[in-house]
C-alpha positions in Angstrom: -22.3 90.5 43.0 -19.0 90.5 44.9 -16.4 88.2 43.5 -16.1 84.9 45.4 -12.7 84.2 47.0 -10.3 81.9 45.1 -10.6 79.0 47.5 -14.4 79.2 47.7 -14.5 79.5 43.9 -12.5 76.2 43.5 -14.9 74.5 46.0 -17.9 75.7 43.9 -16.3 74.4 40.7 -15.8 71.1 42.4 -19.5 70.9 43.4 -20.6 71.9 39.9 -18.2 69.3 38.3 -19.5 66.6 40.6 -23.1 67.5 39.9 -22.6 67.6 36.2 -21.0 64.1 36.3 -24.3 62.8 37.6 -26.4 64.2 34.8 -27.2 62.4 31.6 -25.4 63.5 28.5 -28.6 65.0 27.1 -29.0 67.1 30.2 -25.4 68.2 30.1 -25.7 69.2 26.5 -28.9 71.2 27.3 -27.1 73.1 30.0 -24.1 73.8 27.8 -26.5 75.1 25.1 -28.2 77.5 27.6 -25.5 79.1 29.8 -27.8 82.0 30.7 -30.3 79.5 32.3 -27.4 78.0 34.3 -26.3 81.5 35.5 -29.9 82.3 36.5 -30.3 79.0 38.3 -27.1 79.6 40.3 -28.3 83.2 41.2 -31.7 81.9 42.3 -30.1 79.1 44.4 -27.6 81.6 46.0 -30.5 84.0 46.8 -32.6 81.3 48.4 -29.6 80.0 50.5 -28.8 83.4 51.8 -32.4 84.4 52.9 -31.4 83.9 56.5 -28.2 85.9 56.2 -28.1 88.5 59.0 -26.9 91.1 56.5 -30.2 90.7 54.7 -31.1 89.0 51.4 -29.8 90.9 48.5 -31.2 89.9 45.1 -28.4 89.3 42.7 -28.2 88.3 39.1 -25.3 86.8 37.2 -25.3 88.7 33.9 -28.5 89.9 32.4 -31.0 92.5 33.6 -31.9 93.1 37.2 -34.9 91.0 38.4 -38.4 92.5 38.1 -41.4 91.2 39.9 -44.2 90.1 37.6 -47.6 88.5 38.1 -48.2 84.7 37.7 -49.8 85.2 34.2 -46.9 87.2 32.8 -44.4 84.7 34.4 -46.2 81.8 32.7 -46.1 83.7 29.4 -42.4 84.4 29.7 -41.7 80.8 30.6 -43.7 79.5 27.7 -41.7 81.8 25.4 -38.5 80.3 26.6 -39.4 76.6 26.4 -40.0 74.4 23.5 -43.5 74.6 22.0 -45.6 71.6 22.8 -48.9 70.8 24.3 -48.8 69.9 28.0 -47.7 66.3 28.4 -50.4 63.8 29.2 -49.2 61.6 32.0 -51.0 58.4 32.8 -51.2 56.5 36.1 -50.3 52.8 36.2 -54.0 51.9 36.1 -54.7 54.3 33.1 -51.7 52.9 31.2 -52.8 49.3 31.9 -56.3 50.1 30.6 -54.9 51.8 27.4 -52.5 49.0 26.5 -54.8 46.2 27.5 -52.9 44.8 30.5 -54.9 43.3 33.3 -53.0 44.7 36.3 -50.9 47.7 37.2 -48.2 45.2 38.3 -47.9 44.2 34.6 -47.2 47.9 33.8 -44.4 48.0 36.5 -43.0 44.8 35.0 -42.8 46.5 31.6 -41.1 49.5 33.3 -38.5 47.3 35.0 -37.8 45.6 31.6 -37.4 48.9 29.9 -40.4 48.4 27.5 -41.9 51.7 28.6 -40.8 55.0 30.1 -42.1 56.2 33.4 -41.0 57.8 36.6 -42.2 58.5 40.2 -44.8 61.3 40.1 -44.8 64.3 42.4 -47.8 63.0 44.4 -48.0 59.3 44.5 -47.0 56.3 42.3 -45.5 56.3 38.9 -46.5 58.3 35.8 -46.2 57.3 32.2 -46.2 59.7 29.2 -49.1 58.9 26.8 -46.9 60.1 23.9 -44.9 56.8 24.0 -47.9 54.9 22.7 -48.8 54.4 19.1 -52.2 54.7 17.5 -53.0 51.1 18.7 -52.2 52.0 22.2 -48.9 50.0 22.3 -45.4 51.3 23.2 -43.5 52.4 20.1 -41.3 49.6 18.7 -37.7 50.2 19.7 -38.5 52.0 22.9 -37.1 49.1 24.8 -33.7 49.6 23.0 -33.5 53.2 24.3 -35.3 53.4 27.7 -32.8 51.1 29.5 -29.8 53.2 28.5 -30.8 56.0 30.8 -30.5 56.2 34.6 -34.1 57.2 35.1 -37.3 57.4 33.1 -37.6 61.2 33.2 -34.1 61.6 31.7 -35.1 59.1 29.0 -38.2 61.0 28.2 -36.4 64.3 28.0 -34.0 62.8 25.5 -36.7 61.1 23.5 -38.6 64.4 23.1 -35.7 66.7 22.4 -34.7 67.8 18.9 -31.2 66.5 18.4 -28.5 67.6 15.9 -27.4 64.0 15.6 -30.8 63.2 14.2 -31.0 66.2 11.9 -33.1 68.1 14.3 -35.7 65.5 14.7 -36.9 64.1 18.1 -36.0 60.4 18.7 -39.6 59.7 19.5 -40.8 61.0 16.1 -38.2 58.8 14.4 -39.3 55.7 16.5 -42.8 56.4 15.4 -41.6 56.3 11.8 -39.8 53.0 12.3 -36.2 54.3 12.4 -35.3 52.2 15.4 -31.6 51.5 14.6 -30.9 55.1 14.0 -32.4 56.2 17.3 -30.7 53.4 19.2 -27.3 54.4 17.8 -27.9 58.0 18.8 -28.9 57.0 22.3 -25.8 54.9 22.7 -23.7 57.7 21.4 -25.2 60.2 23.8 -24.7 57.8 26.7 -21.0 57.6 25.7 -20.7 61.4 25.6 -21.0 61.9 21.9 -23.1 65.1 21.7 -22.8 65.6 17.9 
């Protein structure tokens, strides 16, 4: 890949700095921990944005091996090998969550969401979705979830944080600790992450 000019490089650094400022501390920490993924994402974005280039699209990589086309099954296997091991997340609709927790209407679910009692976000198709993993064996949101969810800009960022193994929690996920009743410890870790403490 040809080296970008000095002025354009500074512009790109400004764009990246601004974008990083809008991310949650947990997301910034994840990107810092995986620089190859960041490089690959930049290369993919650059390739997509230059598809209409009259000189023709040239596949480029930023470090690492040259790209090789693979089938969907192999691509899924490679992706699974690079992501954390877990079962696919069960996402519930507003109606499904209302039924599980014993609420009468989906509006009650959205009231809980606004108050930060549960985690949810707008789904890809329609309406909000809610991870089933935030519910205990009685079908109720874990105690202490309300002390964490409201600290994040959006529900998806909160869920990523809750399900990520964190060094500040000795490698445990915050959700696991909430399930075990360690509410204060998780709340302090969330507050620390929101203030930029990635330890």
